[in-house]
C-alpha positions in Angstrom: -32.5 11.3 -14.5 -31.5 13.4 -17.5 -29.1 13.7 -20.5 -27.4 17.0 -21.5 -25.6 17.5 -24.8 -22.6 19.8 -25.4 -21.7 20.5 -29.0 -18.1 21.0 -30.3 -16.8 21.1 -33.8 -17.7 17.7 -35.3 -17.8 16.1 -31.8 -20.7 15.9 -29.2 -20.5 15.2 -25.5 -23.5 13.6 -23.7 -23.8 13.7 -19.9 -25.9 11.1 -18.3 -27.0 12.1 -14.8 -28.9 10.2 -12.1 -30.8 11.5 -9.1 -27.8 10.9 -6.7 -25.4 13.6 -8.0 -23.6 10.9 -10.2 -23.0 11.7 -13.8 -21.0 10.3 -16.7 -19.9 12.2 -19.8 -19.5 10.3 -23.1 -17.8 11.7 -26.2 -18.7 10.6 -29.7 -14.9 10.8 -30.5 -13.7 7.3 -29.7 -16.9 6.5 -27.7 -14.8 7.9 -24.9 -15.8 8.3 -21.2 -14.7 11.9 -20.6 -15.7 12.1 -17.0 -17.3 10.1 -14.1 -18.4 12.5 -11.4 -19.3 11.1 -8.0 -19.5 12.5 -4.5 -16.9 11.8 -1.8 -17.8 11.0 1.8 -18.3 14.7 2.5 -20.6 15.1 -0.6 -18.0 16.9 -2.8 -18.7 15.9 -6.4 -15.5 15.4 -8.5 -14.3 13.5 -11.6 -12.8 10.1 -10.8 -11.3 9.4 -14.3 -8.5 11.1 -16.2 -9.5 13.2 -19.1 -9.4 16.6 -20.8 -11.7 19.6 -21.0 -11.7 19.8 -24.8 -12.2 17.0 -27.3 -9.4 18.4 -29.5 -6.8 17.4 -26.9 -7.6 13.7 -27.0 -5.9 12.9 -30.3 -2.7 14.7 -29.2 -2.1 12.0 -26.7 -1.9 8.3 -27.5 -2.8 7.1 -24.0 -6.4 6.1 -24.8 -7.8 8.2 -22.0 -11.3 6.8 -21.4 -11.5 5.5 -25.0 -13.3 2.5 -26.4 -10.7 0.2 -27.8 -11.5 -2.1 -30.8 -11.4 -4.2 -32.7 -9.0 -6.0 -30.4 -7.7 -4.7 -27.1 -4.1 -5.4 -26.1 -1.3 -6.8 -28.2 -1.3 -9.3 -31.0 2.1 -10.9 -31.6 3.6 -9.9 -35.0 0.3 -8.5 -36.0 -0.6 -11.9 -37.5 -3.8 -13.9 -37.6 -4.1 -16.8 -40.0 -3.0 -15.3 -43.3 -3.9 -11.8 -42.4 -1.3 -9.2 -41.7 -2.7 -6.6 -39.3 -1.5 -3.1 -38.8 1.8 -3.2 -36.8 1.7 -0.1 -34.7 4.0 -1.1 -31.8 7.1 -2.5 -33.3 6.2 -5.7 -35.1 3.1 -6.1 -33.0 -0.5 -4.8 -33.2 -1.6 -2.7 -30.2 -5.2 -1.9 -29.4 -6.5 -2.7 -32.9 -4.0 -0.7 -34.9 -3.9 3.0 -35.8 -4.9 3.3 -39.5 -7.3 4.5 -38.2 -7.5 3.9 -34.4 -11.1 3.4 -33.6 -10.3 5.2 -30.3 -9.8 8.5 -32.1 -12.5 8.5 -34.8 -16.1 9.7 -34.5 -18.7 7.2 -33.6 -22.3 7.8 -34.7 -25.0 8.6 -32.1 -27.8 6.1 -32.7 -30.2 6.8 -29.8 -30.5 8.0 -26.3 -33.1 7.0 -23.7 -34.4 8.5 -20.4 -36.4 6.2 -18.2 -37.6 6.7 -14.5 -34.6 4.7 -13.2 -32.1 4.7 -16.0 -30.6 6.9 -18.8 -28.6 5.7 -21.7 -26.8 6.4 -24.9 -26.0 4.1 -27.9 -23.1 4.8 -30.2 -22.1 2.9 -33.3 -19.0 2.4 -35.4 -18.8 0.6 -38.8 -15.3 -0.8 -39.5 -14.9 -1.8 -43.1 -13.4 -5.1 -44.4 -9.6 -4.7 -44.4 -9.4 -1.8 -42.0 -6.1 -2.2 -40.1 -5.8 -5.6 -41.9 -8.8 -7.2 -40.2 -11.1 -9.3 -42.4 -14.8 -8.6 -42.6 -17.1 -5.6 -42.1 -17.6 -5.2 -38.3 -20.4 -3.1 -36.8 -19.8 -2.2 -33.1 -22.6 -0.9 -30.9 -21.5 0.7 -27.6 -24.3 1.1 -25.1 -23.7 3.3 -22.1 -26.2 3.1 -19.1 -26.4 4.9 -15.8 -29.1 4.1 -13.2 -30.3 5.3 -9.8 -28.4 2.5 -8.1 -25.2 4.3 -9.2 -24.4 1.5 -11.6 -22.7 2.6 -14.8 -22.5 -0.1 -17.5 -20.8 -0.3 -21.0 -22.0 -3.0 -23.4 -20.1 -3.7 -26.6 -21.9 -5.8 -29.3 -20.1 -6.9 -32.5 -21.7 -8.1 -35.8 -19.4 -9.3 -38.5 -19.8 -10.0 -42.3 -17.2 -12.8 -42.1 -15.0 -14.5 -39.5 -13.0 -11.8 -37.7 -11.7 -10.8 -34.2 -13.6 -8.9 -31.6 -12.2 -8.2 -28.1 -13.0 -4.6 -27.1 -12.5 -2.7 -23.9 -12.8 0.7 -22.3 -9.6 2.4 -21.3 -10.7 4.5 -18.3 -7.9 5.6 -16.0 -9.3 5.8 -12.4 -8.2 8.2 -9.6 -10.7 8.1 -6.8 -9.2 11.1 -5.0 -11.3 13.3 -7.3 -10.0 15.6 -10.1 -6.6 13.7 -9.9 -5.4 15.8 -7.0 -3.4 12.9 -5.4 -1.7 9.9 -6.8 -3.3 6.5 -6.6 -0.6 5.1 -4.2 -2.9 5.1 -1.2 -5.8 3.4 -3.1 -6.6 -0.1 -2.1 -7.3 -2.8 -4.7 -8.8 -6.3 -4.4 -9.1 -8.6 -7.4 -10.4 -12.2 -7.6 -7.7 -13.6 -9.8 -5.4 -16.6 -9.2 -3.1 -16.2 -12.2 -1.6 -13.6 -14.5 -0.5 -13.8 -18.1 3.3 -14.1 -18.3 4.8 -11.8 -21.0 8.0 -11.5 -22.8 10.2 -8.4 -23.2 7.8 -6.9 -25.7 4.9 -7.5 -23.3 3.5 -10.2 -25.5 1.9 -13.1 -23.6 4.0 -16.3 -23.7 1.0 -18.5 -23.2 2.0 -19.3 -19.6 -0.3 -18.4 -16.7 1.6 -17.7 -13.5 0.1 -18.3 -10.1 0.0 -15.1 -8.0 0.5 -16.7 -4.6 3.4 -15.1 -2.8 3.9 -12.4 -5.5 3.0 -8.7 -5.7 0.1 -9.7 -7.9 -1.8 -11.6 -5.2 -4.7 -9.2 -4.7 -7.2 -11.6 -3.1 -7.3 -9.2 -0.1 -7.3 -5.4 -0.1 -3.8 -4.3 -1.1 -2.4 -0.8 -1.3 -1.2 0.4 -4.6 1.9 1.7 -2.9 2.9 -1.8 -1.8 2.4 -3.1 -5.3 4.4 -0.3 -6.9 7.2 -0.7 -4.4 7.7 -4.3 -5.7 7.0 -3.8 -9.4 9.5 -1.2 -10.5 8.1 -0.6 -13.9 4.5 -0.4 -12.7 1.6 -2.5 -13.8 0.9 -3.5 -17.4 -0.5 -6.9 -16.4 -3.4 -9.1 -17.4 -5.2 -10.9 -14.6 -7.4 -13.8 -15.5 -10.8 -13.9 -13.8 -14.0 -15.9 -14.0 -16.4 -14.2 -16.3 -19.4 -12.9 -14.4 -22.8 -11.3 -15.1 -23.7 -10.9 -11.4 -20.8 -10.4 -9.1 -17.9 -7.8 -9.3 -14.5 -9.3 -9.6 -12.5 -6.1 -8.8 -12.8 -3.5 -6.1 -10.8 -0.2 -5.9 -11.1 2.2 -2.9 -9.6 5.5 -1.8 -9.9 5.6 2.0 -9.2 9.3 2.2 -12.1 10.4 -0.1 -14.3 7.4 0.9 -14.9 6.6 -2.8 -15.1 3.0 -3.9 -15.8 1.3 -7.3 -16.5 -2.3 -8.0 -16.1 -3.7 -11.5 -17.8 -6.7 -13.1 -17.0 -8.1 -16.5 -18.4 -10.8 -18.7 -14.9 -11.2 -20.2 -12.2 -13.3 -18.7 -9.5 -10.8 -17.7 -8.6 -7.4 -16.4 -5.5 -5.7 -17.7 -4.3 -3.2 -15.1 -2.0 -0.4 -16.3 -0.4 2.3 -14.1 0.4 5.6 -15.8 4.0 6.3 -16.5 6.0 9.5 -16.5 5.0 11.4 -19.7 7.7 12.1 -22.2 6.6 15.7 -22.4 4.7 17.6 -19.7 0.9 18.1 -20.1 -2.1 18.8 -18.0 -4.9 16.3 -17.1 -8.3 17.1 -15.6 -8.0 20.8 -16.3 -5.0 21.8 -14.2 -3.2 18.7 -12.8 0.2 17.7 -14.1 0.2 14.3 -15.8 2.6 12.1 -13.8 3.5 8.5 -13.0 0.9 6.7 -10.9 -1.7 9.4 -11.2 -4.2 6.9 -12.7 -4.9 3.2 -12.9 -6.3 1.9 -16.1 -8.8 -0.9 -15.6 -9.3 -2.7 -18.9 -11.9 -5.5 -18.8 -11.3 -7.8 -21.8 -10.5 -11.3 -22.9 -6.9 -12.2 -22.3 -4.5 -10.5 -24.7 -3.3 -12.3 -27.8 -5.9 -14.9 -27.2 -5.8 -16.1 -30.8 -2.3 -17.5 -30.3 -2.9 -19.3 -27.0 -5.2 -22.2 -26.1 -7.1 -21.6 -22.9 -7.1 -17.8 -23.3 -10.7 -17.6 -24.6 -12.4 -17.2 -27.9 -12.5 -13.8 -29.6 -13.5 -15.0 -33.1 -16.9 -13.9 -34.3 -18.8 -14.7 -37.5 -22.0 -13.7 -39.2 -23.9 -16.4 -37.3 -22.2 -15.7 -34.0 -22.3 -12.0 -32.9 -20.5 -11.3 -29.6 -21.4 -9.2 -26.6 -19.3 -8.0 -23.7 -20.8 -6.2 -20.7 -18.8 -4.3 -18.1 -20.5 -2.8 -15.0 -19.0 -0.1 -12.7 -20.7 0.1 -9.3 -20.0 3.6 -8.2 -20.5 3.3 -4.4 
């Protein structure tokens, strides 16, 4: 078990490595997961998430590659909560917490790192001031990254607030289990323990209705190829699947039969938003030398259901000084 540090101008990358040739690289810029390196069935170690080789490239693209998203992941209708007007950075709506600034593209502070016989970890912190992006209250966010020798990689987000405010973070890793994004995700198989999805309107804002997945392309109770989903969902996925929160059992499994790689994901939140990459407006390279393209990655965003503040039954994302909040997501990398 070890941690290596790579220094750039104003940004540091920390690589957490276990004894099984698995490693995870974390950037202080946006508390971003830059790389997750795992062996395939032949022992070839490659990166299974989309990212860039240089931290300066990340702010040039607003696709949240591997970034921590806060204060609130997803969309908030009209950017309104109570009497607060939030930053409207997607039409009239707030997306991923706003962008003045976006917490996904600012530096987080390294608080500590730890190396133990069976586990290594890194703690990053971000202090968001009262009124930032229109949100009330000072909010302190701790992001705790851990990797152990069981090939379990976890991200824990803890929020402490000075007054009532909103907290619904996620990590926005795009997965491609072929390794170094050398193939599309179409041959990946996905399984997800979800009975309903959140219906959305033309602006992708939840209506409040939860739609049963039976008989639809969103029924993922059994392993389903991404190809079959994409054949039926012409615009790709940008869909919130409701799940039962768990601190023990993974709710989602993604597998690439050709490489033999598989990940299982568990969240203490009540949803996964799945998003398939779209064709870029301008060409650029991902993972060093691969062309960014539609369906080259699947974003798996564990979070509370989007726009929860406007819909009963979507879960509570309001925190207060006496009620800090913690979300824990675990990625089983085997």
